[in-house]
Phi, psi and omega in degrees: 000323182301319182294331178294314180292325177297320179292315180300318183282348180078026180270130179281177178284354177288183183268353185282134175236143181233164176296330177295317179296322178295317179297320179294323178296316177299320178295321179293320177300316179297310185292316187268343182236300187297311181299312177298320179298320178298316180295313180299316182297317182290332184258354187303305184297316181299322184275342185242353178296142178243146179290157176304139180086005182298328178263006186088167184300310180286321180299323178298322178294322183275310187263334185304312180294317179297320179298315178296320179296322177295317177302314180295321178296315179295319176301317179295317179297317178296319178297316179296318179296319178296319178299321178296314182294325175295323175296319176300315181297317178299314181292323177294323177295319176299314178296320180298315180298315179296318181295320179298318177299316179296319178298317179296317179295320179295321179294317179296320179294318179297320178297318180295320179293321179297325179287334180281336183266000000 
């Protein structure tokens, strides 16, 4: 799985990591995880709701409540998973900004050293 994310983010097999690679990883998390989870969460009830009597009169009494509870549980799990991926994206953006600052400082330091030599 790690190699898939490295490929999506555009990270080579070398040791160098860039703010661009971090941004691409955040974009991949959004595209491959957050957006689908949002879609699934928003469409779950519409796609899985059953009309009254779907299990029959007695079946609705026995299974109807359990079925609804399962729907609610899945909605909660999808919501929690989406919250996690949004947290990843927030944290990756924070890391990208910090990494970009470090890249800028390293470039400025290299320029200053170049002017001294």
